[in-house]
C-alpha positions as CSV (number, residue, x, y, z in Angstrom):
1,X,-9.3,30.6,2.4
2,X,-12.0,27.8,2.3
3,X,-13.6,29.5,-0.7
4,X,-10.5,29.0,-2.7
5,X,-10.7,25.3,-2.6
6,X,-12.4,23.4,-5.4
7,X,-15.9,22.3,-4.5
8,X,-15.1,18.6,-4.6
9,X,-12.3,19.1,-2.1
10,X,-14.5,21.2,0.2
11,X,-17.3,18.5,0.0
12,X,-14.9,15.8,1.1
13,X,-13.3,17.8,3.9
14,X,-15.8,16.8,6.6
15,X,-15.8,13.0,5.9
16,X,-12.0,13.1,5.8
17,X,-11.9,14.8,9.2
18,X,-14.4,12.3,10.7
19,X,-12.5,9.3,9.3
20,X,-9.1,10.5,10.6
21,X,-10.8,11.2,14.0
22,X,-12.1,7.6,13.8
23,X,-8.6,6.3,13.2
24,X,-7.3,8.1,16.2
25,X,-10.1,6.6,18.4
26,X,-9.6,3.1,17.1
27,X,-5.8,3.1,17.3
28,X,-5.5,5.2,20.6
29,X,-4.9,2.0,22.5
30,X,-1.7,1.3,20.7
31,X,-0.1,4.4,22.3
32,X,0.2,2.3,25.4
33,X,1.9,-0.8,23.8
34,X,5.5,-1.6,24.5
35,X,8.0,-2.7,21.9
36,X,7.2,-6.3,20.9
37,X,8.2,-8.9,18.4
38,X,10.0,-7.4,15.4
39,X,9.8,-4.0,17.0
40,X,12.7,-5.1,19.2
41,X,14.9,-6.1,16.3
42,X,13.7,-4.4,13.1
43,X,12.9,-1.0,14.6
44,X,16.6,-0.6,15.3
45,X,16.4,3.2,15.7
46,X,14.0,2.8,18.6
47,X,16.3,0.8,20.9
48,X,19.2,3.3,21.6
49,X,20.4,6.7,20.9
50,X,22.8,7.0,17.8
51,X,25.4,9.5,17.4
52,X,25.3,11.9,14.5
53,X,28.0,9.8,12.7
54,X,26.1,6.5,13.4
55,X,22.8,7.9,12.2
56,X,24.6,9.0,9.0
57,X,26.0,5.6,8.5
58,X,22.6,4.0,8.9
59,X,21.1,6.3,6.3
60,X,24.0,5.8,4.0
61,X,23.9,2.0,4.1
62,X,20.1,1.8,4.0
63,X,19.3,4.4,1.5
64,X,16.2,2.6,0.4
65,X,14.7,3.0,3.9
66,X,16.3,6.3,4.7
67,X,12.9,8.0,5.1
68,X,11.9,5.4,7.7
69,X,14.9,5.8,9.7
70,X,14.5,9.6,9.4
71,X,11.0,9.3,11.0
72,X,12.5,7.2,13.8
73,X,15.0,10.0,14.4
74,X,12.1,12.5,14.7
75,X,10.4,10.2,17.2
76,X,13.4,10.0,19.3
77,X,14.0,13.6,19.2
78,X,10.4,14.5,20.4
79,X,9.8,11.6,22.8
80,X,13.1,9.9,23.6
81,X,14.7,6.6,22.2
82,X,13.3,4.3,24.8
83,X,9.7,5.7,24.9
84,X,7.4,3.6,22.6
85,X,4.6,6.1,22.9
86,X,6.2,8.4,20.3
87,X,6.8,5.7,17.9
88,X,3.3,4.4,18.1
89,X,1.9,7.9,17.8
90,X,4.1,8.5,14.8
91,X,2.6,5.3,13.1
92,X,-1.0,6.3,13.8
93,X,-0.3,9.8,12.5
94,X,1.1,8.3,9.3
95,X,-1.9,6.1,8.9
96,X,-4.1,9.0,9.1
97,X,-2.0,10.8,6.6
98,X,-2.4,7.8,4.2
99,X,-6.1,7.9,4.7
100,X,-6.1,11.6,3.7
101,X,-4.0,10.7,0.6
102,X,-6.5,8.1,-0.4
103,X,-9.2,10.8,-0.2
104,X,-7.0,13.1,-2.3
105,X,-6.9,10.4,-5.0
106,X,-10.6,9.9,-5.0
107,X,-11.8,13.4,-4.3
108,X,-13.5,13.7,-7.6
109,X,-15.6,10.6,-7.1
110,X,-19.1,10.7,-5.7
111,X,-19.1,11.2,-1.9
112,X,-20.4,7.7,-1.1
113,X,-17.7,6.1,-3.3
114,X,-14.9,8.3,-1.8
115,X,-16.1,7.5,1.7
116,X,-16.2,3.8,0.9
117,X,-12.6,3.8,-0.3
118,X,-11.3,5.9,2.5
119,X,-13.4,4.1,5.2
120,X,-12.3,0.6,4.1
121,X,-8.6,1.6,4.2
122,X,-8.8,3.5,7.4
123,X,-10.7,1.0,9.6
124,X,-10.5,-2.4,8.0
125,X,-9.1,-4.9,10.6
126,X,-6.6,-6.2,8.1
127,X,-4.7,-2.8,8.7
128,X,-4.1,-3.4,12.3
129,X,-0.6,-5.0,12.2
130,X,0.8,-2.3,9.9
131,X,-0.3,0.4,12.1
132,X,0.2,-1.2,15.6
133,X,3.8,-2.4,15.0
134,X,6.7,0.0,14.9
135,X,8.6,-2.3,12.7
136,X,5.9,-2.0,10.0
137,X,6.6,1.9,9.7
138,X,8.1,1.3,6.2
139,X,4.8,0.0,4.9
140,X,3.1,3.3,5.9
141,X,5.7,5.5,4.3
142,X,5.7,3.4,1.1
143,X,2.0,3.7,0.8
144,X,2.4,7.6,1.1
145,X,4.6,7.5,-1.9
146,X,2.4,5.3,-3.9
147,X,-0.6,7.5,-3.3
148,X,1.2,10.5,-4.2
149,X,2.3,8.8,-7.4
150,X,-1.3,7.9,-8.1
151,X,-2.5,11.4,-7.5
152,X,0.1,12.8,-9.9
153,X,-0.9,10.1,-12.4
154,X,-4.5,11.3,-12.4
155,X,-3.3,14.7,-13.1
156,X,-1.0,13.6,-16.0
157,X,2.2,14.7,-14.2
158,X,5.2,12.3,-15.0
159,X,7.5,14.4,-12.6
160,X,4.9,14.1,-9.8
161,X,4.7,10.3,-10.3
162,X,8.4,10.1,-10.3
163,X,8.6,12.0,-7.0
164,X,5.9,9.7,-5.5
165,X,7.9,6.6,-6.5
166,X,11.1,8.0,-5.0
167,X,9.2,8.7,-1.6
168,X,7.8,5.2,-1.7
169,X,11.2,3.4,-2.2
170,X,12.8,5.6,0.4
171,X,10.3,4.2,2.8
172,X,10.7,0.6,1.7
173,X,12.8,-0.9,-1.1
174,X,10.1,-3.2,-2.3
175,X,7.9,-0.2,-3.1
176,X,9.8,-0.1,-6.3
177,X,6.7,-1.9,-7.6
178,X,5.1,1.5,-7.8
179,X,6.7,1.7,-11.2
180,X,4.2,-0.9,-12.3
181,X,1.3,0.3,-10.1
182,X,1.4,3.7,-11.9
183,X,0.6,2.5,-15.5
184,X,-2.0,0.1,-14.1
185,X,-3.9,3.0,-12.4
186,X,-3.5,5.1,-15.5
187,X,-4.8,2.6,-17.8
188,X,-7.9,1.7,-15.7
189,X,-8.8,5.3,-14.9
190,X,-8.1,6.6,-18.4
191,X,-5.9,9.2,-16.9
192,X,-4.1,11.7,-19.3
193,X,-0.7,10.1,-18.5
194,X,2.0,9.4,-21.0
195,X,2.4,5.7,-20.5
196,X,5.1,4.9,-23.1
197,X,7.7,7.4,-21.8
198,X,6.9,6.3,-18.2
199,X,7.6,2.7,-19.1
200,X,10.9,3.5,-20.9
201,X,12.1,5.5,-17.8
202,X,11.2,2.7,-15.5
203,X,13.6,0.2,-17.2
204,X,16.8,1.7,-15.8
205,X,15.9,2.2,-12.2
206,X,14.3,-1.3,-12.0
207,X,17.4,-2.9,-13.5
208,X,19.7,-0.9,-11.2
209,X,17.6,-1.8,-8.2
210,X,17.5,-5.4,-9.0
211,X,21.3,-5.5,-9.4
212,X,21.8,-3.5,-6.1
213,X,19.4,-5.9,-4.3
214,X,21.1,-9.0,-5.6
215,X,24.8,-8.0,-5.4
216,X,25.0,-5.4,-2.6
217,X,22.2,-6.9,-0.4
218,X,23.3,-10.5,-1.3
219,X,19.7,-11.5,-2.0
220,X,19.4,-13.9,-5.0
221,X,16.6,-13.5,-7.4
222,X,15.2,-16.9,-8.4
223,X,12.1,-18.6,-9.5
224,X,10.9,-21.3,-7.0
225,X,7.7,-22.9,-7.7
226,X,7.1,-23.9,-4.1
227,X,7.6,-20.3,-2.9
228,X,5.2,-19.1,-5.7
229,X,2.6,-21.6,-4.4
230,X,3.1,-20.5,-0.8
231,X,2.8,-16.8,-1.8
232,X,-0.4,-17.5,-3.9
233,X,-1.9,-19.3,-0.8
234,X,-1.3,-16.2,1.5
235,X,-2.7,-13.9,-1.2
236,X,-6.0,-15.9,-1.3
237,X,-6.1,-15.7,2.4
238,X,-5.7,-11.9,2.1
239,X,-8.6,-11.8,-0.3
240,X,-10.7,-13.8,2.1
241,X,-9.8,-11.6,5.1
242,X,-10.6,-8.5,2.9
243,X,-14.3,-9.7,2.5
244,X,-14.6,-11.6,5.9
245,X,-12.0,-10.3,8.3
246,X,-12.3,-13.1,10.9
247,X,-10.2,-16.2,11.8
248,X,-6.5,-16.8,11.8
249,X,-4.1,-14.4,10.6
250,X,-2.2,-14.6,7.2
251,X,1.2,-15.6,8.6
252,X,-0.2,-18.5,10.7
253,X,-2.3,-19.7,7.8
254,X,0.7,-19.7,5.6
255,X,2.6,-22.2,7.9
256,X,1.8,-25.8,7.5
257,X,-0.7,-25.5,4.6
258,X,-1.0,-28.9,2.8
259,X,0.8,-29.0,-0.6
260,X,-2.5,-29.9,-2.3
261,X,-4.1,-26.6,-1.1
262,X,-1.1,-24.7,-2.2
263,X,-1.2,-26.3,-5.6
264,X,-4.9,-25.4,-5.9
265,X,-4.1,-21.7,-4.9
266,X,-1.4,-21.7,-7.5
267,X,-3.8,-22.9,-10.2
268,X,-6.5,-20.5,-9.0
269,X,-4.0,-17.6,-9.1
270,X,-3.0,-18.4,-12.6
271,X,-6.6,-18.7,-13.8
272,X,-7.7,-15.5,-12.3
273,X,-4.7,-13.7,-13.6
274,X,-5.4,-14.9,-17.1
275,X,-8.9,-13.7,-16.8
276,X,-7.9,-10.3,-15.5
277,X,-5.4,-9.8,-18.3
278,X,-7.7,-10.9,-21.1
279,X,-11.1,-9.6,-19.9
280,X,-10.0,-7.1,-17.3
281,X,-9.0,-4.4,-19.8
282,X,-12.6,-3.8,-20.2
283,X,-11.9,-1.9,-16.9
284,X,-13.3,-4.5,-14.5
285,X,-12.5,-3.2,-11.0
286,X,-12.2,-6.7,-9.7
287,X,-9.6,-7.4,-12.3
288,X,-7.7,-4.3,-11.3
289,X,-7.8,-5.2,-7.7
290,X,-6.4,-8.6,-8.5
291,X,-3.6,-7.3,-10.8
292,X,-2.8,-4.6,-8.4
293,X,-2.2,-7.3,-5.7
294,X,0.0,-9.2,-7.9
295,X,2.2,-6.3,-8.9
296,X,2.4,-5.0,-5.3
297,X,3.6,-8.4,-4.1
298,X,5.7,-9.3,-7.1
299,X,9.1,-9.3,-5.3
300,X,7.6,-12.1,-3.0
301,X,7.3,-14.4,-6.0
302,X,10.9,-14.1,-7.1
303,X,13.0,-13.2,-3.9
304,X,13.5,-16.1,-1.5
305,X,12.4,-15.2,2.1
306,X,12.8,-16.8,5.4
307,X,9.1,-16.7,6.2
308,X,5.8,-16.1,4.4
309,X,3.7,-13.0,4.0
310,X,2.3,-11.3,7.1
311,X,-0.6,-9.1,7.4
312,X,1.4,-5.8,7.3
313,X,2.7,-6.8,3.8
314,X,-0.9,-6.3,2.5
315,X,-1.0,-2.6,3.4
316,X,0.0,-1.6,-0.2
317,X,-2.3,-4.2,-1.8
318,X,-5.2,-2.9,0.4
319,X,-4.8,0.4,-1.4
320,X,-5.8,-1.3,-4.5
321,X,-8.7,-3.2,-3.1
322,X,-10.2,-0.2,-1.3
323,X,-9.8,2.1,-4.4
324,X,-11.5,-0.6,-6.6
325,X,-14.3,-0.9,-4.1
326,X,-14.9,2.9,-4.3
327,X,-14.4,3.0,-8.1
328,X,-16.9,0.2,-8.5
329,X,-19.6,2.2,-6.4
330,X,-18.7,5.4,-8.1
331,X,-19.3,3.9,-11.7
332,X,-22.4,2.0,-10.5
333,X,-23.9,5.1,-9.0
334,X,-23.0,7.2,-12.1
335,X,-24.6,4.5,-14.3
336,X,-27.8,4.5,-12.3
337,X,-28.0,8.3,-12.4
338,X,-27.4,8.3,-16.1
339,X,-30.2,5.7,-16.6
340,X,-32.6,7.7,-14.4
341,X,-31.9,10.9,-16.5
342,X,-32.5,9.0,-19.7
343,X,-35.7,7.5,-18.4
344,X,-36.9,11.0,-17.4
345,X,-36.2,12.3,-20.9
346,X,-38.1,9.5,-22.4
């Protein structure tokens, strides 16, 4: 069976296994955690047993998170509704699955580059909240769908990318941003993906989704400069935590930030975005990481929220940053190898 796998997949099998084992070791303590904070409110399925009719009603009225509630039902069936161990184990297992999907997307890269992308995503401290809180389960499932869409994009499969986006939005409604992440990834990696048909097919579901969100969910879509500035401030804190994961958390930094600093963050966001758009199409990986973040968090700029961004909201943006770190190393090492070969020929 092993001989039937492509060589690049066989080569990445051992690092992938080691990383998933490392995830299990690092997050094993969460199995002993109780339900806390948003777990007690948002992870509604963890609090009591629902009848078949009630479960059906939940899935019917929350179709955009039907996959999330379905995994809660599986947890309850295996471990019981009041046992947090099963829910935490499910989240850790999903994080391990996402790490493997990252490896699937980058399996054709050089081993060091693939290991960097997977390792950063698997073990970066910024991931802790998304994995440790049961209420963040939707972030994990949305990431699964996004990565499936990227894998299909690299293979030039529109149908596969469609399926990935559907999976993502069934995990969390804001994962509809995957419609924008797919062409972004295709353009940067020069994948054989038909971008124009994809963009045309994205118009209708995005329009319908916005209408449902605003009219059925009674969530107005509006432009508020103050909210844009607050979101920009949180994004810059996320970027800082990616490079130096120490200090306060994002949500606490977001509260009480002086207006002057928020204004500076807004100006810096606009400037870097302009650079990424004008110069980034030369396939700068830093530009991709920045634009990926803006697209992944786009709903936060236009949908009023009661509170700012939290760390678990950066689970999807972390996909972009980790892939870009690995992509940069892959291209750098490939360039050095090409230079060495040319020098040898001379």
